[in-house]
MARPA-807104 format. One line per 2 residues: number of its first residue (from 1); their letters; for each residue z, x, y of N, C-alpha, C. Coordinates in steps of 0.1 Angstrom, whole numbers, plus 5000, padded with zeros to 4 digits. Each point is the difference from the previous one (the first is absolute). Layout:
REM MARPA-807104
NUM	a	Z/X/Y/Z/X/Y/Z/X/Y; ...
REM end
This chain:
REM MARPA-807104
1	md	5819/8598/2240/5012/4995/5004/5001/4985/4998; 4991/4995/4991/5000/4985/4998/5013/4996/4993
3	yl	5007/5009/4994/5012/4996/4992/5012/4997/5009; 4999/5004/5013/5011/4997/5010/4998/4986/5006
5	pi	5012/4994/5003/4999/4986/5006/4995/5001/5014; 4995/4989/5005/4996/4998/5014/5011/4995/5008
7	wp	5003/5008/5011/5011/4996/5009/4995/4993/5012; 5007/4991/5006/5013/4995/4995/4999/4991/4988
9	ld	5010/4999/4992/4999/4991/4988/5000/4986/5004; 4993/4992/4993/5000/4985/5002/5012/4994/4993
11	it	5006/4990/5007/5011/4993/4994/4994/4988/4992; 4999/5002/4987/4994/4990/4991/5009/4988/4998
13	pl	4995/4989/4995/5009/4989/4997/5012/5004/4991; 4997/5008/4990/5011/5005/4991/5011/5007/5008
15	ma	4995/5010/5009/5010/5007/5008/5007/4991/5009; 4993/4990/5006/5006/4991/5009/5011/4992/4994
17	fg	4998/4996/4987/5010/4993/4992/5012/5008/4999; 4999/5013/4997/5011/5009/4998/5007/5002/5014
19	lm	4993/5001/5010/5005/5002/5014/5008/4988/5004; 4995/4988/4997/5007/4988/5004/5013/4998/4993
21	li	5000/5004/4987/5012/4999/4992/5011/5010/5006; 4995/5012/5003/5010/5011/5005/5005/4995/5014
23	ig	4990/4996/5009/5004/4996/5013/5010/4988/4999; 4996/4990/4992/5008/4989/4998/5014/5003/4995
25	ai	5001/5009/4990/5013/5004/4995/5009/5006/5010; 4994/5008/5009/5007/5006/5011/5005/4989/5010
27	gg	4991/4991/5003/5004/4989/5009/5011/4991/4994; 4999/4997/4987/5010/4993/4993/5013/5007/5000
29	ya	5000/5013/4997/5012/5008/5000/5007/5000/5013; 4992/5001/5011/5006/5000/5013/5006/4987/5004
31	ah	4993/4989/4995/5005/4987/5003/5014/4997/4994; 5002/5006/4988/5013/4998/4993/5011/5006/5007
33	hf	4998/5009/5010/5011/5005/5008/5005/4991/5011; 4992/4989/5002/5004/4990/5010/5001/4987/4993
35	sw	5012/4994/4999/5003/4988/4992/4992/4988/5005; 4996/5000/5013/4994/4989/5006/4984/5001/4999
37	lp	4995/5012/4995/4986/5002/5000/4995/4999/4986; 4991/4989/4997/4995/4999/4986/4990/5011/4996
39	si	4999/5002/4988/4991/5011/4995/4985/4997/5004; 4997/4987/4999/4986/4996/5004/4997/5004/5014
41	tg	5009/4998/5009/4998/5004/5014/4998/5015/5000; 5008/5008/4992/4998/5014/5000/4986/5004/4995
43	fm	4995/4993/4990/4986/5003/4995/4990/4998/5011; 5002/4989/5008/4990/4997/5011/5001/5011/5011
45	iv	5012/5004/5003/5002/5009/5011/4993/5013/4997; 5003/5006/4988/4994/5013/4997/4985/4998/4998
47	gf	4995/4988/4996/4986/4998/4999/4993/5001/5013; 5007/4993/5010/4995/5001/5014/5000/5014/5006
49	ic	5010/5007/4997/5001/5014/5005/4989/5009/4994; 4997/4998/4988/4990/5008/4993/4986/4994/5001
51	gp	4999/4989/5006/4987/4993/5001/4991/5005/5012; 4989/4993/5002/4991/5004/5011/5007/5000/5014
53	sg	5009/4991/5002/5007/4999/5013/5012/5010/5001; 5003/5007/4989/5010/5010/5000/4994/5014/4999
55	ig	5005/5007/4990/4995/5014/4999/4987/5001/4993; 4995/4989/4994/4986/5000/4994/4999/5006/4986
57	ll	5011/5002/4993/5000/5005/4987/4991/4990/4991; 5003/4987/5002/4991/4990/4994/4990/4995/5010
59	sq	4988/5005/5000/4990/4996/5010/4995/4986/4997; 4992/4995/5010/4994/4987/4998/4990/5001/4988
61	ht	4993/5011/4999/4991/5001/4988/5007/5000/4987; 5012/5007/5000/5008/5000/4987/5005/4986/4997
63	iv	5004/4992/5010/5005/4987/4998/4989/4991/4994; 4988/5001/5006/4988/4992/4995/4997/5004/4986
65	es	4999/5013/4997/4997/5004/4987/5010/4997/4989; 5013/4997/5005/5011/4997/4990/5001/4985/4998
67	ri	4991/4992/5005/5001/4986/4999/5002/4995/4985; 4994/5007/4991/5002/4996/4986/5015/5000/4996
69	li	5007/5010/5005/5014/5001/4997/5008/4988/5005; 4997/4996/5012/5006/4989/5006/4997/4987/4993
71	di	4987/4999/4995/4996/4988/4993/5007/4999/4987; 5002/5011/4993/5008/5000/4987/5014/4995/5003
73	al	5006/5006/5010/5014/4996/5004/5001/4985/5003; 4991/4995/5008/5000/4986/5004/4997/4991/4988
75	al	4991/5005/4991/4997/4992/4988/5012/4998/4991; 5008/5011/4998/5012/4999/4992/5010/4991/5006
77	il	5002/5001/5013/5010/4992/5007/4996/4985/5000; 4987/4998/5002/4995/4986/5000/5001/4994/4986
79	yr	4998/5008/4990/5001/4995/4986/5015/4996/4997; 5009/5009/5005/5014/4997/4998/5004/4988/5008
81	lg	4994/4998/5011/5003/4988/5008/4995/4988/4993; 4988/5000/4994/4995/4989/4993/5009/4995/4989
83	ls	5007/5010/4994/5010/4996/4989/5011/4992/5005; 5003/5000/5014/5011/4993/5006/4996/4985/5002
85	ld	4987/4997/4999/4995/4987/5003/4998/4992/4987; 5010/4992/4996/4999/4992/4988/4995/4986/5003
87	ik	4988/4997/4996/4994/4987/5002/5008/4989/4994; 5006/5003/4988/5008/4990/4993/5013/4997/5008
89	ll	5005/5010/5006/5012/4998/5008/4997/4992/5012; 4989/5002/5007/4996/4992/5011/4997/4986/4997
91	wr	4995/4998/4988/4997/4986/4995/5014/4992/4998; 5010/5007/4995/5013/4994/4998/5007/4998/5013
93	fp	4999/5010/5009/5008/5000/5012/4991/5002/5012; 4993/4989/5004/4990/5001/5011/5006/5003/5014
95	gl	5013/5000/5001/5006/5003/5013/4996/5014/5005; 4999/5010/4991/4996/5013/5004/4986/5000/5006
97	lf	4991/4992/4994/4986/5000/5005/5000/4993/5014; 5007/4989/5001/5000/4993/5013/5006/5009/5011
99	ts	5011/5008/4997/5006/5009/5009/4990/5010/5005; 4993/5006/4990/4990/5011/5003/4989/4994/5009
101	lv	4995/4988/4997/4989/4994/5007/5004/4998/5015; 5012/4994/5002/5005/4998/5014/5002/5013/5007
103	es	5006/5010/4994/5003/5012/5007/4987/5008/5003; 4990/5000/4990/4987/5007/5002/4992/4993/5011
105	aa	5000/4987/5000/4992/4993/5011/5006/5003/5014; 5014/5000/5000/5006/5003/5013/4997/5014/5005
107	tf	5001/5010/4990/4997/5014/5004/4985/5001/5005; 4991/4994/4993/4986/5001/5003/4997/4994/5014
109	gl	5005/4988/5002/4998/4993/5013/5006/5007/5012; 5013/5004/4999/5006/5006/5011/4994/5014/5003
111	va	4998/5008/4990/4994/5013/5002/4986/4999/5007; 4992/4992/4995/4986/4998/5005/5001/4996/5015
113	yv	5009/4990/5003/5001/4995/5014/5005/5011/5009; 5010/5007/4996/5006/5011/5009/4990/5011/5002
115	lh	4993/5005/4990/4990/5010/5001/4989/4996/5010; 4996/4988/4999/4989/4995/5009/5005/5000/5014
117	lf	5013/4996/5002/5005/5001/5014/5000/5014/5006; 5001/5010/4991/4999/5014/5005/4986/5005/5000
119	gi	4990/4992/5000/4986/5004/5002/4993/5005/4988; 5006/4998/4988/4993/5004/4988/4989/4989/4997
121	pf	4988/5003/4997/4990/4990/4997/5005/4990/4989; 4995/4988/5001/5006/4989/4992/4998/5003/4985
123	ll	4988/5004/4995/4998/5003/4986/5009/5011/4995; 5001/5011/5008/5008/5011/4996/5015/4996/5000
125	sl	5004/4991/5009/5014/4995/5000/5002/4992/4987; 4990/4992/4995/5002/4993/4988/5001/5009/4988
127	lv	4991/5011/5000/5000/5009/4989/5013/5008/4999; 5005/5005/5011/5013/5007/5000/5011/4990/4996
129	aa	5000/4988/5005/5010/4990/4996/5000/4998/4985; 4988/4999/4994/4999/4999/4985/5006/5012/4993
131	it	4998/5012/5005/5005/5012/4994/5016/5000/5001; 5005/4995/5012/5014/5000/5002/5008/4990/4992
133	is	4993/4991/4993/5007/4991/4991/5006/5008/4989; 4994/5011/4996/5004/5007/4989/5014/5007/5002
135	ss	5007/5002/4989/5013/5007/5000/4999/5012/4991; 5009/5009/5002/4999/5013/4992/5008/4999/4987
137	pa	4993/5000/4988/5007/5001/4988/5007/5013/4998; 4993/5011/5006/5005/5013/4998/5014/5002/5006
139	vl	5002/4994/5012/5013/5001/5006/5011/4992/4992; 4996/4988/4996/5009/4991/4993/5004/5007/4987
141	lh	4991/5005/4992/5003/5006/4987/5008/5013/5002; 4996/5008/5010/5007/5013/5003/5014/4998/5004
143	va	5002/4992/5010/5014/4998/5005/5008/4992/4990; 4995/4991/4993/5007/4993/4989/5005/5010/4990
145	he	4992/5010/4997/5004/5010/4990/5011/5009/5006; 4998/5004/5013/5010/5009/5006/5014/4993/5001
147	vg	5000/4987/5003/5013/4994/5002/5005/4993/4987; 4992/5000/4990/5004/4994/4987/5000/4984/5002
149	ak	4991/4995/5007/5000/4985/5002/4994/4993/4988; 5007/4989/4996/4995/4992/4989/5006/4986/5000
151	gv	4992/4990/4998/5005/4987/5000/4989/4990/5004; 5003/4987/5001/4990/4990/5002/4994/5001/5014
153	it	5007/5004/5010/4994/5001/5013/4990/5011/5000; 5004/5011/4994/4991/5012/4999/4987/4996/4993
155	es	5001/4993/4989/4989/4996/4992/4991/4990/5007; 5007/4990/5006/4992/4990/5008/4993/5006/5011
157	tk	5005/5010/5007/4994/5007/5011/4987/5007/4995; 5001/5006/4988/4989/5007/4994/4988/4990/4999
159	tl	5003/4988/4996/4990/4989/4998/4994/4997/5014; 5009/4999/5010/4995/4997/5014/4991/5011/5005
161	va	5004/5013/4997/4992/5011/5004/4986/4999/4993; 5000/4997/4988/4987/4999/4992/4992/4989/5006
163	ln	5006/4989/5003/4992/4988/5006/4995/5004/5014; 5008/5007/5008/4996/5005/5013/4987/5008/4999
165	nl	5000/5010/4991/4988/5008/4998/4988/4992/4995; 5003/4991/4991/4989/4991/4995/4994/4992/5012
167	fs	5008/4994/5008/4995/4992/5011/4994/5008/5011; 5005/5013/5002/4994/5009/5009/4985/5003/4996
169	fv	4998/5003/4987/4987/5003/4996/4991/4988/5001; 5004/4989/4996/4992/4987/5001/4996/4998/5015
171	af	5010/5001/5009/4997/4998/5014/4990/5010/5006; 5002/5013/4996/4992/5011/5003/4985/4997/4996
173	sa	4999/4996/4987/4986/4997/4995/4994/4988/5007; 5008/4990/5004/4994/4989/5007/4995/5003/5014
175	il	5006/5010/5006/4995/5004/5014/4988/5009/5000; 4998/5007/4989/4989/5009/4999/4986/4994/5004
177	pa	4997/4988/4995/4986/4994/5004/4998/5000/5015; 5011/4996/5007/4999/4999/5015/4997/5013/5006
179	lh	5007/5011/4995/4998/5013/5005/4986/5005/4997; 4995/4997/4988/4987/5004/4996/4990/4993/5010
181	ys	5002/4988/5003/4991/4992/5009/5000/5007/5014; 5012/5003/5005/5001/5006/5013/4994/5014/5001
183	ag	5000/5007/4988/4993/5013/5000/4985/4999/4998; 4995/4988/4999/4985/4999/4998/4995/5002/4986
185	sd	5009/4998/4990/4996/5002/4986/4990/4988/4997; 4992/5003/4989/4992/4989/4995/5008/4989/4994
187	qt	4993/4989/4998/5007/4988/4995/5005/5002/4986; 4993/5007/4992/5004/5003/4986/5013/5008/5000
189	ti	5001/5010/5008/5012/5008/5001/5012/4992/5005; 4997/4992/5010/5011/4992/5006/5007/4991/4989
191	im	4992/4994/4992/5005/4991/4990/5004/5006/4987; 4992/5009/4995/5001/5005/4986/5010/5012/4999
193	qp	5001/5009/5010/5009/5011/4999/5015/4997/4998; 5005/4991/5008/5014/4996/4998/5002/4992/4987
195	ly	4990/4992/4996/5001/4992/4988/5000/5010/4988; 4990/5009/5000/4999/5010/4990/5012/5008/4998
197	sf	5005/5005/5011/5012/5009/5000/5012/4992/4994; 5002/4988/5004/5012/4992/4996/4999/4996/4985
199	fg	4989/4993/4997/4999/4994/4987/4996/5011/4990; 4993/5010/5004/4997/5011/4991/5012/5008/4996
201	sl	5009/5003/5010/5012/5007/4997/5009/4991/4991; 5000/4987/5003/5008/4991/4992/4996/5000/4985
203	vv	4987/5000/4998/4994/5000/4986/5003/5013/4993; 4997/5011/5007/5003/5013/4994/5014/5002/4997
205	gt	5009/4997/5009/5014/5001/4998/5005/4992/4988; 4995/4988/4999/5004/4991/4989/4996/5006/4987
207	il	4987/5005/4999/4995/5005/4988/5008/5012/4995; 5003/5009/5010/5008/5012/4997/5014/4996/4995
209	af	5005/4990/5006/5014/4996/4996/5000/4994/4986; 4990/4993/4996/4998/4995/4987/4999/5011/4990
211	il	4992/5010/5003/4998/5011/4991/5013/5008/4999; 5007/5002/5011/5013/5007/4999/5010/4992/4992
213	hi	5001/4987/5002/5009/4992/4993/4997/5000/4985; 4988/4999/4996/4996/5000/4986/5003/5013/4993
215	va	4996/5011/5006/5002/5013/4994/5015/5003/5000; 5007/4997/5010/5015/5003/5000/5007/4992/4990
217	tk	4996/4987/4998/5006/4992/4990/4997/5005/4986; 4988/5004/4997/4996/5005/4987/5007/5013/4997
219	th	5003/5008/5010/5006/5013/4997/5015/5000/5005; 5006/4988/5000/5014/5000/5006/5010/5008/4993
221	ea	4997/5003/4987/5010/5008/4993/5000/5015/5004; 4989/5004/5006/4999/5014/5005/5003/5000/5015
223	sq	5012/4998/5004/5004/4998/5014/4997/5013/5008; 4999/5011/4994/4998/5013/5007/4987/5000/5007
225	yk	4991/4991/4996/4986/5000/5006/4998/4989/5011; 5011/4993/5003/4998/4989/5009/4997/5005/5014
227	la	5007/5011/5004/4997/5005/5014/4986/5005/5001; 4995/5007/4989/4986/5004/5000/4990/4989/5002
229	lv	5003/4989/4993/4992/4988/5001/4999/4994/5014; 5012/4999/5006/5001/4995/5013/4993/5009/5011
231	ig	5003/5013/4999/4994/5009/5010/4985/5001/4998; 4996/5000/4987/4986/5000/4997/4992/4988/5006
233	ti	5007/4988/4998/4993/4988/5005/4999/5000/5015; 5011/5005/5007/4999/5001/5015/4990/5010/5005
235	mv	4999/5011/4993/4990/5010/5003/4985/4994/4999; 4998/4993/4989/4987/4993/4997/4998/4990/5011
237	av	5010/4993/5004/4999/4990/5011/4995/5006/5013; 5007/5012/5004/4996/5007/5012/4985/5005/4999
239	al	4997/5005/4989/4986/5005/4998/4990/4989/5001; 5003/4988/4993/4991/4989/5001/4998/4994/5014
241	ay	5012/5000/5007/4999/4995/5014/4991/5009/5008; 5000/5013/4998/4991/5009/5007/4985/4997/4996
243	el	4998/4999/4987/4986/4999/4995/4994/4986/5004; 5009/4990/4999/4995/4986/5002/5002/4995/5015
245	kl	5005/5009/5008/5003/4997/5014/5009/4987/5002; 5011/5000/4992/5009/4989/5000/5013/5005/5007
247	sm	5010/4991/5001/5013/5004/5005/5009/5005/4990; 5003/5013/5000/5009/5006/4991/5014/4994/5001
249	lf	5004/4996/5012/5013/4994/5003/5002/4987/4992; 4990/4992/5002/5001/4986/4994/4998/5001/4985
251	ic	4992/5009/4995/4998/5001/4985/5014/5004/4994; 5007/5010/5006/5012/5004/4994/5011/4990/5001
253	lt	5000/4993/5012/5010/4989/5001/4997/4989/4990; 4988/4997/4998/4996/4990/4990/5004/5004/4986
255	ig	4998/5013/4996/5005/5004/4987/5014/4998/4998; 5009/5003/5010/5014/4998/4998/5004/4986/4999
257	iv	4994/4991/5008/5003/4986/5000/4996/4994/4986; 4988/5003/4996/4995/4994/4987/5008/5005/4988
259	vk	5003/5013/5000/5008/5005/4989/5013/4993/4999; 5007/4999/5012/5013/4994/5001/4999/4985/4995
261	sm	4990/4993/5004/4999/4986/4996/4996/4998/4986; 4993/5009/4994/4996/4999/4986/5011/5003/4990
263	er	5008/5009/5003/5010/5005/4990/5011/4990/4997; 5002/4998/4987/5011/4992/4995/5012/5009/4997
265	ek	4997/5012/4995/5010/5010/4999/4996/5011/5009; 5010/5007/5006/4997/5010/5010/4995/5013/4993
267	vv	4988/5000/4996/4994/5012/4994/4996/5010/5010; 4994/4996/5011/4995/5009/5010/5008/4999/5013
269	sk	5004/4988/5004/5006/4998/5013/5014/5007/5001; 5007/5002/4989/5013/5006/5001/4999/5016/5001
271	le	4988/5005/4999/4998/5015/5000/5005/5006/5013; 5008/5010/4999/5005/5007/5012/4992/5013/5001
273	fg	4995/5003/5012/4993/5012/5003/5009/5012/5001; 5013/4998/5003/5009/5011/5001/4999/5007/5013
275	as	5007/5012/5000/5000/5008/5012/4987/5004/5005; 4990/5001/4991/4987/5005/5004/4993/4990/5010
277	fe	5004/4988/5000/4994/4990/5009/5003/5003/5014; 5011/5007/5003/5004/5004/5013/4990/5009/5007
279	lf	4992/5007/4991/4990/5009/5006/4990/4993/5008; 4996/4988/4996/4990/4992/5006/5006/4994/5013
281	fi	5012/4997/5001/5007/4996/5012/4999/5011/5011; 5003/5012/4995/5000/5011/5009/4986/5003/5006
283	vl	4990/5000/4992/4987/5003/5004/4995/4989/5010; 5003/4987/4997/4995/4989/5008/5006/5001/5014
285	fv	5013/5003/5001/5006/5000/5014/4998/5013/5007; 4998/5011/4994/4996/5012/5006/4985/4998/5006
287	fa	4992/4994/4992/4986/4996/5005/5001/4991/5012; 5008/4990/5000/5002/4991/5011/5004/5007/5012
289	ga	5010/5009/4999/5004/5008/5011/4990/5009/5006; 4992/5006/4991/4989/5010/5004/4989/4992/5007
291	gl	4998/4987/4997/4989/4993/5006/5003/4994/5014; 5012/5002/5004/5004/4995/5014/4994/5009/5011
293	hl	4995/4994/5010/4995/5007/5012/5008/4995/5012; 5007/5009/5006/5010/4997/5010/4993/4993/5013
295	he	4989/5005/5004/4994/4995/5012/4996/4985/4998; 4995/4997/4988/4996/4986/4998/5012/4991/4999
297	ii	5011/5005/4994/5012/4992/4999/5005/4997/5014; 5000/5010/5009/5004/4998/5014/4992/4990/5007
299	ef	4987/5001/4998/4990/4991/5007/5003/4985/4996; 5003/4998/4987/5002/4986/4996/5015/4997/4998
301	ap	5008/5008/5005/5015/4998/4998/5005/4986/5004; 4996/4995/5012/5005/4986/5003/4996/4990/4990
303	av	4987/5000/4996/4996/4990/4990/5007/5002/4986; 5002/5013/4997/5007/5003/4987/5015/4995/5001
305	la	5007/5003/5011/5014/4995/5001/5001/4985/5000; 4990/4993/5006/5000/4985/5000/4997/4995/4986
307	lv	4991/5007/4993/4997/4996/4986/5013/5002/4991; 5007/5011/5002/5012/5003/4992/5010/4988/5002
309	lv	5002/4996/5013/5010/4990/5003/4996/4987/4994; 4988/4995/5002/4996/4987/4995/4999/4999/4985
311	rt	4996/5011/4994/4999/5001/4985/5014/4999/4994; 5009/5007/5007/5014/5000/4995/5006/4986/5001
313	la	4998/4993/5012/5005/4987/5002/4994/4990/4990; 4987/5001/4997/4993/4991/4991/5005/5001/4986
315	kv	5002/5012/4995/5004/5002/4987/5015/4997/4998; 5009/5004/5009/5014/4998/4998/5003/4985/5002
317	ig	4995/4995/5011/5003/4985/5003/4993/4991/4990; 4988/5004/4997/4993/4991/4990/5006/4999/4987
319	vt	5004/5011/4994/5007/5000/4987/5014/4994/5001; 5007/5003/5011/5014/4995/5001/4999/4985/5002
321	am	4991/4995/5008/4999/4985/5002/4996/4993/4987; 4991/5006/4993/4996/4993/4987/5012/5001/4990
323	ss	5007/5011/5000/5012/5000/4992/5010/4989/5003; 5002/4998/5013/5009/4990/5005/4995/4986/4996
325	ll	4987/4998/5001/4994/4987/4996/5002/4997/4985; 5000/5011/4992/5002/4999/4986/5015/5001/4996
327	kk	5008/4999/5010/5015/4999/4998/5005/5013/4993; 4996/5011/5004/5004/5013/4994/5009/5007/5011
329	pf	5009/5009/4995/5008/5007/5009/4993/5008/5011; 5006/5001/5012/4993/5007/5011/4997/5014/4997
331	rt	5009/5007/4993/4997/5014/4997/4988/5002/4990; 4997/4990/4993/4988/5000/4991/4987/5002/5008
333	gm	4998/4990/5009/4988/5000/5008/5000/5012/5010; 5011/5004/5006/5000/5011/5009/4998/5013/4993
335	ss	5006/5002/4989/4997/5012/4992/4986/5002/4996; 4994/4989/4995/4986/5001/4995/4991/5002/5012
337	gl	5002/4993/5011/4992/5001/5012/5000/5015/5005; 5011/5006/5000/5001/5014/5005/4993/5009/4990
339	ll	5001/4997/4987/4993/5009/4990/4985/4999/5001; 4995/4990/5006/4985/4998/5002/4995/5008/5011
341	lp	5008/5006/5009/4996/5007/5012/4991/5012/4997; 5004/5009/4991/4992/5013/4998/4986/4996/4997
343	ma	4991/5008/5005/4985/4998/4998/4994/5013/4998; 4993/5002/4989/4993/5013/4998/4988/4999/4991
345	gl	5003/4999/4987/4990/5002/4989/4987/4993/5002; 5001/4986/4999/4988/4993/5001/4994/5001/5014
347	ai	5009/5000/5011/4995/5002/5013/4991/5012/5002; 5005/5012/4994/4993/5012/5001/4986/4998/4993
349	gl	5001/4994/4988/4987/4998/4992/4990/4991/5008; 5005/4990/5006/4991/4990/5007/4994/5007/5013
351	vl	5008/5009/5006/4994/5007/5012/4989/5009/4995; 5002/5007/4989/4990/5009/4994/4988/4992/4996
353	tt	5002/4988/4995/4988/4991/4997/4993/4996/5012; 5007/4996/5011/4994/4996/5012/4992/5012/5006
355	ss	5005/5012/4999/4994/5012/5006/4986/5002/4993; 4999/4998/4987/4988/5002/4993/4990/4989/5003
357	lf	5004/4987/5002/4991/4989/5003/4996/4999/5015; 5010/5003/5009/4997/4998/5014/5005/5013/5007
359	pq	4993/5011/4999/5005/5012/5006/5002/4999/5016; 4992/4991/5006/5001/4999/5014/5013/4994/5005
361	ha	5007/4993/4991/5014/4995/5003/5011/5008/4994; 4997/5011/4993/5010/5007/4992/5011/5005/5008
363	st	4997/5006/5012/5010/5007/5008/5010/4990/5006; 4995/4988/5004/5009/4990/5006/5009/4994/4989
365	ia	4995/4996/4989/5008/4994/4989/5010/5010/4995; 4995/5013/4998/5009/5010/4994/5012/5003/5010
367	ai	4997/5001/5012/5010/5003/5010/5011/4989/5000; 4996/4987/5000/5009/4989/5001/5008/4999/4987
369	vf	4993/5000/4989/5007/4998/4987/5008/5012/4996; 4995/5013/5002/5008/5011/4996/5012/5002/5010
371	ga	4998/4996/5013/5011/5000/5009/5011/4991/4995; 4996/4988/4996/5010/4990/4995/5006/5005/4987
373	vt	4992/5007/4991/5005/5006/4988/5010/5010/5003; 4998/5008/5010/5009/5011/5004/5014/4994/5004
375	vf	4999/4989/5008/5013/4994/5004/5007/4994/4988; 4992/4992/4992/5007/4993/4989/5004/5009/4989
377	et	4993/5011/4998/5004/5010/4990/5012/5008/5004; 5002/5001/5014/5012/5007/5005/5012/4991/5000
379	ig	4999/4988/5005/5011/4991/5000/5002/4992/4987; 4989/4999/4992/5000/4992/4988/5010/5004/4990
381	pp	5000/5013/4996/5009/5004/4989/5015/4998/5004; 5004/5004/5012/5015/4997/5003/5003/4985/5000
383	ia	4990/4992/5006/5002/4986/5000/5001/4995/4985; 4991/5005/4992/5000/4995/4986/5013/5004/4993
385	tl	5005/5012/5003/5013/5004/4995/5011/4990/5004; 5000/4997/5013/5010/4990/5005/4998/4986/4994
387	af	4988/4996/4998/4997/4987/4994/5005/5000/4986; 4998/5010/4992/5005/5000/4986/5015/4999/5000
389	rf	5006/5007/5009/5015/5000/5001/5005/4986/5004; 4993/4994/5010/5003/4987/5005/4999/4989/4989
391	sg	4990/5003/4991/4997/4990/4989/5011/5001/4990; 5007/5011/4999/5011/5002/4990/4994/5005/4987
393	ea	4988/5005/5000/4994/5005/4988/4998/5015/4999; 5004/5007/5011/4999/5014/5000/5010/5006/4990
395	gr	4996/5010/4992/5009/5007/4991/5001/4993/4986; 4994/4989/4998/5001/4993/4987/4993/5007/4989
397	ah	4989/5007/5003/4993/5007/4989/5008/5012/4995; 5010/5004/5008/5007/5012/4996/5014/4996/4994
399	kk	5002/4987/4999/5013/4996/4994/4998/4994/4986; 5010/5001/4992/4999/4995/4987/5007/4986/5000
401	nt	4993/4990/5000/5005/4986/5001/5006/4996/4987; 5012/4994/5000/5006/4996/4988/5005/4985/5001
403	nn	5000/4993/4989/5005/4986/5000/5015/5000/4996; 5005/4988/4999/5014/4999/4997/5004/5007/4987
405	sg	4991/5001/4991/5003/5006/4987/5000/5015/5000; 4995/5005/5012/4999/5015/5001/4987/5005/4995
407	kp	4991/4992/4996/4987/5005/4995/4990/5000/5012; 4990/5009/4999/4990/5002/5011/4993/4986/5002
409	es	4998/4997/5013/4993/4988/5003/4986/5003/5004; 4991/4992/4995/4985/5003/5002/4996/4996/5014
411	tp	4993/5009/5007/4994/4997/5013/4986/5006/5000; 4991/4993/5006/4986/5004/5000/4997/5012/5009
413	vn	4991/5008/4996/4996/5012/5008/4988/4997/5008; 4989/4996/4993/4988/4998/5007/4996/4985/5003
415	ni	5007/4991/4993/4996/4986/5001/5013/4991/5000; 4998/4988/5005/5011/4991/5000/5002/4994/4987
417	et	5013/4999/4996/5003/4993/4987/4995/4986/5000; 4994/4995/4989/4995/4986/5000/5011/4990/5002
419	tt	5012/5004/4997/5011/4990/5002/5006/5001/5014; 4995/5009/5009/5006/5001/5013/4990/4995/5010
421	kp	5005/4991/5009/4991/4994/5010/5000/5009/5013; 4988/5005/5004/5000/5008/5012/5006/4993/5012
423	dl	5007/5007/5009/5007/4995/5011/4991/4993/5010; 4987/5004/5001/4991/4994/5010/4993/4987/4995
425	v	5003/4996/4988/4994/4988/4995/5010/4989/4999
REM end
């Protein structure tokens, strides 16, 4: 009887991927029946229902075994995010950089202070605060696509989101030595692990970006292979991160940033992933919903709600105030500040990183961060929709702009035109 399968069947990562897509599609379909409910929220709700805290279709073991799927989704999202960070643009218009620095510092300081008031240990408060600097590129890209948002505020906010995630990772890495010290790690680990992870990931990401740029430039006439080159590079990046014990998140973010900064002509950065890219959004948010544990969220609910409040104030007021100082319209700063509120991709990745480095703190950090992610991913998409409409840029991607002569007018899709000055600078 060896030819018969052993029951019950295991849910393999491949099967989990298919289940997450099916579950997510059902959740997204249900969400579309309510005009006020974003599809991302639908993905998370059905993920929670089918997760360990719900009916258990996606067990904790399945979630752990499916980590590679989430890493691939995060890798592609972080790569896309890196393409939004144009170093040459920041050099020309430093106002974006100053705005992000002020807002990120305010978020970090206020969140750390409030969490410590709620009894969270000081170092854990700092680590969670560093994670909450990050903003969700997934929500920004997804909602922008849904509402057809396009324009300088949208593109400037993509740069701010990219900077948020970069600063979040830097702050996270800077706090790791103190956590290693408190955990009783040896002196070599305290100093070398964060340095190795940060600079090793930077070097590997830069090398892969150079290789991708060179190969794509040499084969630019065969445009049908560009997607294969990009996906192949990202998959190699994920594999190298596992083998070299580096940060997959930072490697892929670096690849996007370096590729964007190197290109004189948009050989790779203009590449559109198409509708297939939505699959990774679905898997990521179903996973986030399945990873929620109701009892831990309830336990840390006061701290989570306080975090949500102060993070919201820091980002909205910080960006709006800087916009005012730079003599830009009120709606510019307010719209961008609201669009920074969603938090998911990098936050999820950094929690997973923390869990592997400091398992003794995993439950506390995961409960607080995932609790905040739940709130921000529920209120974030509708707020983002309102922000895009308030900015006046919703629907532009679905309209055919014409000039006085009746000819189509050029507008950028992925990047800001070099002749257009971003509103936040």
